[in-house]
BAMIKOL-773319 format. One record per residue (C-alpha): x, y, z; residue in three letters. Coordinates in nm, 3 decimals. Example, Ala and Ser with C-alpha at 12.3 -4.5 7.8 and 13.67 -1.06 7.14 Angstrom:
<recs>
1.230, -0.450, 0.780, ala .
1.367, -0.106, 0.714, ser .
</recs>
This chain:
<recs>
0.815, 0.738, -0.833, met .
1.143, 0.936, -0.802, asn .
1.292, 0.791, -0.487, leu .
1.596, 1.024, -0.502, lys .
1.357, 1.318, -0.432, lys .
1.267, 1.155, -0.110, asn .
1.598, 1.256, 0.048, leu .
1.584, 1.380, 0.397, ile .
1.837, 1.645, 0.512, ala .
1.880, 1.662, 0.892, ala .
1.871, 2.015, 1.016, gly .
1.823, 2.167, 0.679, ile .
1.714, 2.511, 0.808, ala .
1.952, 2.531, 1.098, leu .
2.288, 2.693, 1.133, his .
2.557, 2.467, 0.996, thr .
2.779, 2.576, 1.283, ser .
2.569, 2.334, 1.502, leu .
2.640, 2.046, 1.287, met .
2.952, 1.840, 1.293, ser .
3.090, 1.688, 0.968, ala .
2.892, 1.411, 0.815, ala .
3.034, 1.064, 0.832, val .
2.983, 0.848, 0.526, leu .
2.984, 0.466, 0.580, ala .
2.962, 0.364, 0.223, ala .
2.946, -0.017, 0.148, ala .
3.230, -0.174, -0.026, thr .
3.195, -0.306, -0.383, ala .
3.190, -0.658, -0.261, glu .
2.908, -0.571, -0.016, glu .
2.710, -0.403, -0.286, met .
2.751, -0.715, -0.506, glu .
2.613, -0.936, -0.230, ser .
2.281, -0.731, -0.207, leu .
2.018, -0.947, -0.373, gly .
2.259, -1.246, -0.437, thr .
2.423, -1.402, -0.135, thr .
2.232, -1.156, 0.087, arg .
1.877, -1.040, 0.086, thr .
1.808, -0.697, -0.062, cys .
1.841, -0.553, 0.293, val .
2.158, -0.719, 0.390, gly .
2.061, -1.043, 0.576, ala .
2.254, -1.363, 0.498, ile .
2.032, -1.569, 0.267, lys .
2.177, -1.904, 0.347, ala .
2.062, -2.108, 0.635, gly .
2.310, -2.239, 0.901, asn .
2.521, -2.540, 0.881, ala .
2.301, -2.747, 1.112, glu .
1.986, -2.671, 0.909, gly .
1.811, -2.524, 1.215, thr .
1.800, -2.188, 1.047, ile .
1.651, -2.228, 0.693, pro .
1.753, -2.037, 0.385, glu .
1.556, -1.721, 0.331, trp .
1.278, -1.774, 0.087, ser .
1.105, -1.435, 0.077, gly .
0.819, -1.607, -0.107, lys .
0.544, -1.395, 0.039, trp .
0.474, -1.025, 0.006, leu .
0.149, -0.914, 0.168, gly .
-0.128, -1.177, 0.234, val .
-0.024, -1.545, 0.145, pro .
-0.288, -1.730, -0.067, glu .
-0.370, -1.958, 0.222, his .
-0.442, -1.692, 0.475, val .
-0.796, -1.548, 0.518, asn .
-0.714, -1.201, 0.641, phe .
-1.015, -0.969, 0.630, glu .
-0.818, -0.645, 0.637, gly .
-0.654, -0.395, 0.870, thr .
-0.806, -0.355, 1.212, gly .
-0.876, -0.729, 1.253, asn .
-0.667, -0.943, 1.485, his .
-0.364, -1.111, 1.317, pro .
-0.418, -1.436, 1.127, val .
-0.149, -1.702, 1.175, asp .
0.045, -1.772, 0.859, ala .
0.169, -2.110, 1.023, tyr .
-0.141, -2.246, 1.194, pro .
-0.019, -2.615, 1.175, asp .
0.322, -2.549, 1.325, asp .
0.403, -2.744, 1.643, lys .
0.697, -2.679, 1.882, pro .
1.012, -2.878, 1.783, leu .
1.100, -2.891, 2.162, phe .
1.045, -2.690, 2.475, val .
1.335, -2.532, 2.681, ile .
1.275, -2.557, 3.052, thr .
1.480, -2.485, 3.361, ala .
1.600, -2.850, 3.351, gln .
1.743, -2.849, 3.006, asn .
1.826, -2.474, 2.958, met .
2.206, -2.549, 2.995, ala .
2.190, -2.746, 2.661, glu .
2.079, -2.421, 2.488, his .
2.249, -2.150, 2.691, ala .
2.473, -2.044, 2.394, asp .
2.163, -1.935, 2.211, lys .
1.985, -1.748, 2.492, met .
2.010, -1.402, 2.620, ser .
2.112, -1.311, 2.981, ala .
1.761, -1.205, 3.036, gly .
1.605, -1.532, 2.916, gln .
1.846, -1.724, 3.152, lys .
1.745, -1.498, 3.436, ala .
1.377, -1.570, 3.377, leu .
1.460, -1.944, 3.402, phe .
1.640, -1.895, 3.729, glu .
1.378, -1.678, 3.877, lys .
1.073, -1.890, 3.769, tyr .
1.217, -2.237, 3.726, pro .
0.887, -2.414, 3.768, asp .
0.682, -2.210, 3.530, thr .
0.887, -2.024, 3.274, phe .
0.937, -2.222, 2.939, gln .
1.034, -2.139, 2.583, met .
0.849, -2.341, 2.304, pro .
1.088, -2.357, 2.005, ile .
0.907, -2.364, 1.672, tyr .
1.045, -2.418, 1.313, pro .
1.225, -2.099, 1.203, ser .
1.043, -1.936, 0.917, arg .
1.197, -1.683, 0.675, arg .
0.924, -1.644, 0.419, asp .
0.819, -1.270, 0.409, phe .
0.976, -0.991, 0.227, arg .
0.976, -0.614, 0.186, phe .
0.833, -0.430, -0.114, pro .
1.085, -0.381, -0.409, asp .
1.092, -0.013, -0.334, ser .
1.253, -0.089, 0.005, val .
1.530, -0.276, -0.184, cys .
1.590, 0.009, -0.415, glu .
1.616, 0.276, -0.132, val .
1.837, 0.029, 0.069, thr .
2.086, 0.013, -0.218, arg .
2.090, 0.390, -0.231, met .
2.150, 0.427, 0.149, asn .
2.415, 0.155, 0.139, ala .
2.628, 0.397, -0.073, gln .
2.502, 0.741, 0.039, gly .
2.364, 0.736, 0.396, ala .
2.542, 0.948, 0.649, lys .
2.549, 1.007, 1.026, leu .
2.583, 1.368, 1.124, val .
2.603, 1.577, 1.449, ser .
2.831, 1.317, 1.611, glu .
2.576, 1.038, 1.542, gly .
2.270, 1.234, 1.660, glu .
2.137, 1.292, 1.318, gly .
2.118, 1.125, 0.975, val .
2.114, 1.211, 0.611, glu .
1.958, 0.939, 0.407, ala .
1.684, 0.837, 0.171, thr .
1.357, 0.742, 0.335, thr .
1.153, 0.429, 0.269, gly .
1.419, 0.172, 0.309, gly .
1.681, 0.033, 0.548, ile .
1.957, 0.271, 0.660, leu .
2.278, 0.081, 0.687, phe .
2.248, -0.278, 0.555, pro .
2.613, -0.323, 0.650, phe .
2.651, -0.136, 0.978, pro .
3.016, -0.064, 1.079, lys .
2.958, 0.108, 1.415, thr .
2.713, 0.079, 1.708, gly .
2.551, 0.413, 1.614, leu .
2.490, 0.293, 1.264, glu .
2.324, -0.020, 1.396, leu .
2.122, 0.178, 1.642, met .
1.983, 0.413, 1.386, trp .
1.904, 0.133, 1.152, thr .
1.716, -0.073, 1.410, ser .
1.533, 0.182, 1.626, ser .
1.468, 0.502, 1.423, phe .
1.497, 0.418, 1.056, phe .
1.318, 0.102, 1.020, thr .
1.056, 0.035, 0.749, tyr .
0.730, 0.017, 0.945, arg .
0.367, 0.103, 0.889, pro .
0.324, 0.472, 0.802, trp .
-0.003, 0.515, 0.998, thr .
-0.099, 0.318, 1.312, glu .
-0.418, 0.343, 1.523, glu .
-0.522, 0.127, 1.809, leu .
-0.674, 0.103, 2.145, ile .
-0.461, -0.123, 2.360, ser .
-0.452, -0.257, 2.713, asp .
-0.150, -0.244, 2.947, asn .
-0.133, -0.479, 3.237, ala .
0.121, -0.433, 3.521, tyr .
0.140, -0.775, 3.664, val .
0.256, -0.772, 4.017, leu .
0.450, -1.058, 4.205, glu .
0.124, -1.194, 4.363, asp .
-0.044, -1.204, 4.022, gly .
-0.266, -0.903, 4.083, lys .
-0.292, -0.658, 3.787, ile .
-0.291, -0.287, 3.765, asn .
-0.473, -0.209, 3.438, trp .
-0.407, 0.075, 3.189, gly .
-0.564, 0.155, 2.848, arg .
-0.429, 0.385, 2.573, val .
-0.579, 0.511, 2.247, lys .
-0.280, 0.561, 2.021, ser .
-0.217, 0.725, 1.690, arg .
0.125, 0.725, 1.509, asn .
0.218, 0.879, 1.174, leu .
0.542, 0.856, 0.983, ala .
0.474, 1.056, 0.652, pro .
0.799, 0.957, 0.489, his .
0.690, 0.597, 0.482, leu .
0.369, 0.643, 0.293, lys .
0.377, 0.384, 0.002, pro .
0.434, 0.567, -0.328, gly .
0.524, 0.899, -0.170, lys .
0.715, 1.133, -0.391, gln .
0.903, 1.459, -0.340, gly .
1.105, 1.591, -0.049, gln .
1.025, 1.438, 0.290, ala .
0.875, 1.670, 0.543, glu .
1.087, 1.830, 0.805, ala .
0.944, 1.612, 1.080, gln .
1.000, 1.239, 1.084, ser .
0.712, 1.116, 1.286, ser .
0.429, 1.208, 1.514, phe .
0.246, 1.053, 1.800, tyr .
-0.059, 1.107, 2.015, leu .
-0.149, 0.884, 2.320, asn .
-0.473, 0.931, 2.509, glu .
-0.508, 0.762, 2.851, thr .
-0.841, 0.580, 2.908, leu .
-0.755, 0.381, 3.212, leu .
-0.679, 0.398, 3.496, pro .
-0.970, 0.629, 3.583, glu .
-0.752, 0.875, 3.778, arg .
-0.551, 0.951, 3.466, asp .
-0.842, 0.932, 3.220, arg .
-0.827, 1.203, 2.957, gly .
-0.455, 1.269, 2.991, glu .
-0.299, 1.319, 2.651, ile .
0.064, 1.308, 2.546, asn .
0.160, 1.413, 2.198, thr .
0.486, 1.481, 2.018, gly .
0.685, 1.530, 1.708, ile .
1.022, 1.359, 1.616, glu .
1.283, 1.503, 1.381, phe .
1.581, 1.362, 1.186, trp .
1.843, 1.511, 1.405, asn .
1.824, 1.486, 1.788, his .
2.102, 1.750, 1.839, ala .
1.956, 2.024, 1.633, thr .
1.586, 1.922, 1.661, asp .
1.508, 1.755, 1.989, pro .
1.188, 1.566, 2.026, arg .
0.896, 1.809, 2.090, gln .
0.627, 1.691, 2.335, ser .
0.318, 1.824, 2.501, trp .
0.080, 1.704, 2.775, arg .
-0.287, 1.785, 2.812, tyr .
-0.403, 1.768, 3.182, asp .
-0.776, 1.696, 3.200, pro .
-0.786, 1.851, 3.552, gly .
-0.676, 2.198, 3.449, thr .
-0.787, 2.149, 3.084, arg .
-0.451, 2.302, 2.986, arg .
-0.169, 2.196, 2.741, val .
0.181, 2.227, 2.856, arg .
0.507, 2.157, 2.684, gln .
0.700, 1.856, 2.827, ser .
1.065, 1.948, 2.795, pro .
1.318, 1.664, 2.800, glu .
1.034, 1.408, 2.738, tyr .
1.235, 1.090, 2.670, gly .
1.536, 0.896, 2.807, phe .
1.460, 0.751, 3.152, asp .
1.140, 0.932, 3.227, met .
0.862, 0.698, 3.315, ser .
0.633, 0.612, 3.017, phe .
0.285, 0.744, 3.107, pro .
0.043, 0.481, 3.245, gly .
0.302, 0.211, 3.327, thr .
0.364, 0.284, 3.695, gly .
0.730, 0.346, 3.639, gly .
0.788, 0.000, 3.486, ser .
0.905, 0.126, 3.152, ile .
1.111, 0.426, 3.063, thr .
1.013, 0.644, 2.767, val .
1.319, 0.531, 2.564, asp .
1.260, 0.165, 2.643, glu .
0.936, 0.136, 2.438, val .
1.024, -0.099, 2.138, arg .
1.343, -0.177, 2.325, ile .
1.505, 0.164, 2.236, phe .
1.390, 0.489, 2.082, asn .
1.497, 0.857, 2.083, gly .
1.828, 1.020, 2.117, ser .
2.143, 0.805, 2.152, pro .
2.322, 1.092, 2.314, gln .
2.371, 0.937, 2.663, arg .
2.538, 0.622, 2.566, tyr .
2.846, 0.482, 2.394, asn .
2.728, 0.237, 2.124, trp .
2.913, -0.085, 2.017, glu .
2.842, -0.380, 1.789, ile .
2.911, -0.689, 1.992, val .
2.869, -0.912, 1.688, gly .
2.623, -1.152, 1.542, gln .
2.499, -1.487, 1.674, gln .
2.220, -1.742, 1.662, glu .
1.951, -1.687, 1.929, met .
1.602, -1.801, 2.017, tyr .
1.387, -1.496, 1.982, ile .
1.013, -1.422, 1.956, pro .
0.906, -1.457, 1.597, tyr .
0.589, -1.490, 1.387, asn .
0.382, -1.425, 1.706, thr .
0.042, -1.430, 1.546, tyr .
-0.127, -1.649, 1.798, arg .
-0.024, -1.440, 2.095, leu .
-0.242, -1.160, 1.966, his .
-0.547, -1.373, 1.898, ser .
-0.894, -1.263, 2.014, ala .
-0.953, -1.630, 2.112, asp .
-0.707, -1.580, 2.404, ile .
-0.839, -1.404, 2.718, ser .
-0.609, -1.189, 2.942, tyr .
-0.697, -1.438, 3.226, asp .
-0.530, -1.705, 3.023, glu .
-0.240, -1.505, 2.891, leu .
-0.117, -1.307, 3.203, leu .
0.017, -1.553, 3.449, thr .
0.229, -1.460, 3.763, pro .
0.588, -1.382, 3.675, gly .
0.564, -1.400, 3.288, his .
0.315, -1.447, 3.009, ala .
0.169, -1.801, 2.971, asn .
0.435, -1.988, 2.764, pro .
0.165, -2.189, 2.590, glu .
0.086, -1.882, 2.376, phe .
0.453, -1.783, 2.301, met .
0.650, -1.865, 1.992, arg .
1.027, -1.866, 1.976, tyr .
1.235, -1.938, 1.673, glu .
1.614, -1.962, 1.606, leu .
1.745, -1.669, 1.399, his .
2.062, -1.479, 1.348, arg .
2.067, -1.142, 1.529, val .
2.294, -0.851, 1.564, trp .
2.398, -0.783, 1.930, val .
2.422, -0.400, 2.016, leu .
2.552, -0.274, 2.345, glu .
2.508, 0.077, 2.489, ala .
2.718, 0.185, 2.794, thr .
2.634, 0.511, 2.975, leu .
2.879, 0.791, 2.911, lys .
3.075, 0.957, 3.182, asp .
2.889, 1.263, 3.303, gly .
2.552, 1.140, 3.184, tyr .
2.253, 1.020, 3.389, arg .
2.023, 0.728, 3.319, his .
1.870, 0.460, 3.536, ile .
2.027, 0.197, 3.295, tyr .
2.404, 0.190, 3.319, gly .
2.434, -0.061, 3.036, lys .
2.182, -0.202, 2.782, arg .
2.220, -0.492, 2.535, arg .
1.985, -0.521, 2.247, met .
1.918, -0.789, 1.998, tyr .
1.826, -0.706, 1.630, val .
1.677, -0.949, 1.389, asp .
1.894, -0.979, 1.077, glu .
1.597, -1.020, 0.835, asp .
1.378, -0.721, 0.929, asn .
1.614, -0.505, 1.136, trp .
1.379, -0.460, 1.428, phe .
1.499, -0.483, 1.794, met .
1.321, -0.783, 1.948, val .
1.479, -0.815, 2.294, met .
1.666, -0.603, 2.538, gly .
1.858, -0.652, 2.865, asp .
1.896, -0.357, 3.095, asn .
2.152, -0.327, 3.375, tyr .
2.156, -0.101, 3.676, asp .
2.443, 0.136, 3.769, ala .
2.617, -0.138, 3.964, arg .
2.622, -0.369, 3.658, gly .
2.343, -0.603, 3.781, asn .
2.081, -0.729, 3.534, leu .
1.760, -0.543, 3.635, trp .
1.511, -0.555, 3.355, arg .
1.468, -0.781, 3.049, thr .
1.224, -0.710, 2.770, ser .
1.078, -0.859, 2.444, met .
0.864, -0.729, 2.181, val .
0.658, -0.980, 1.981, asn .
0.661, -0.890, 1.610, tyr .
0.448, -1.038, 1.339, phe .
0.432, -0.967, 0.966, tyr .
0.144, -0.722, 0.898, ala .
-0.006, -0.829, 0.563, tyr .
-0.172, -0.498, 0.489, glu .
0.148, -0.293, 0.548, ala .
0.404, -0.549, 0.384, gln .
0.626, -0.514, 0.682, thr .
0.656, -0.621, 1.035, trp .
0.436, -0.481, 1.321, gln .
0.533, -0.443, 1.689, ala .
0.284, -0.638, 1.890, gly .
0.268, -0.704, 2.260, ala .
0.576, -0.610, 2.455, gly .
0.668, -0.789, 2.790, phe .
0.894, -0.585, 3.019, tyr .
1.016, -0.792, 3.323, his .
1.154, -0.642, 3.643, asp .
1.367, -0.908, 3.788, leu .
1.409, -0.728, 4.113, gln .
1.046, -0.658, 4.171, ala .
0.925, -0.990, 4.031, ser .
0.675, -0.809, 3.815, ser .
0.624, -0.740, 3.451, tyr .
0.438, -0.498, 3.226, gln .
0.239, -0.643, 2.944, ala .
0.233, -0.359, 2.691, phe .
0.004, -0.304, 2.383, asn .
-0.234, -0.592, 2.432, leu .
-0.527, -0.626, 2.186, val .
-0.669, -0.964, 2.260, asn .
-0.983, -0.838, 2.439, glu .
-1.022, -0.527, 2.219, gln .
-1.285, -0.544, 1.942, pro .
-1.024, -0.418, 1.693, lys .
-0.648, -0.472, 1.677, ala .
-0.395, -0.272, 1.489, tyr .
-0.529, -0.040, 1.210, thr .
-0.221, 0.011, 0.977, leu .
-0.163, 0.215, 0.668, asn .
-0.526, 0.340, 0.658, lys .
-0.388, 0.683, 0.561, gly .
-0.634, 0.911, 0.732, asp .
-0.393, 1.088, 0.957, leu .
-0.212, 1.412, 0.898, thr .
0.015, 1.636, 1.102, ser .
-0.281, 1.826, 1.211, arg .
-0.393, 1.531, 1.425, asp .
-0.087, 1.574, 1.645, phe .
0.077, 1.858, 1.854, gly .
-0.063, 2.094, 2.111, pro .
-0.379, 2.205, 1.919, gln .
-0.468, 1.849, 1.854, ala .
-0.428, 1.763, 2.219, ala .
-0.653, 2.061, 2.316, arg .
-0.922, 1.952, 2.070, arg .
-0.913, 1.595, 2.177, ala .
-0.937, 1.703, 2.551, gly .
-1.248, 1.909, 2.512, leu .
</recs>
């Protein structure tokens, strides 16, 4: 495989007058030397912490560990650590002892639900690794990746991590939200539960397909112009049944904004959805999630100023296999205020802290956002969102687990808490579905997305 041929050029067929000068953030010689030695091949610190509460990265497993009986994609996740027990449990009574390792959102949940919210802290595990090809591409990007169009586009080699040594907030944003190494095809039917203050639930169900052609294992040659595709068909609630939203993402948000379309089952027509993104309500969530809030942040960074706050040790959701088990019913999982702590798993890890502040002259319901990025896999795992007055409004977490069949991490259930409404959205649940996440099956093409695909699916 000639990975150099897998180079993507943002806005290749567009007028260069629309493009700003590319900004190269090449790693230093010292940083390059650390990759694969004192740091993992994607830039995480290999060593544990001084207290021993974060272990040294082992990376001993690629794919399915020998002790795990995983029957293949589409099945519910199988726990790689079935015998682990919590080391301790953080409660409202002892949270002050752990406050320096908690987000503002976690603290707010303790304050709001002091009698029920808890965080079981498990041993920290750092045992999975990326394929060698990801390491090779990451080295290339460390020296050659560029931001273009004032940070709204990127030129880089696909199939790896973008900036293993991010120097700016925009570099960290791109690395952790848009240029991650994730499954290249994803298919699932998932349940969405909007849990109200009194415990009543408004249900949604979505059939989803996602395709990222550039992440196909072993892919050779020039990457396609589009970076990724999505199609979401609403199955519940009944009033919205048959609605389809589909779209295409590109490598440069300034020159090629997201294209999206909506099929209306009432009129049986497909219409383009201009400006789909930002703080528009994500379909089927009752306004509890914005489009750019799915997986903490996605889409154009245009409306915010981005800053790296730093790195710190934090308790974050990690290795959350059990949470997605078919043995757990929604009645057990979805308790008022927050998910049942019995099924949650938190570990102590080092994270990057990324902050976005709304630019003057731009509009968004969130005036400030703070995001937490795991150093080992570069995925955003938690987010705190503030209103225009600076008050903490919503806090969210995405529960990732290592997907053996894809040899990378998969976004599982997300919990999006509205601290003002005392409600939360449980997003992408699969526990009571006969199948879970079907990853890297490889039977999707660009023809399965876009307006014609929406029209065919709606007939």
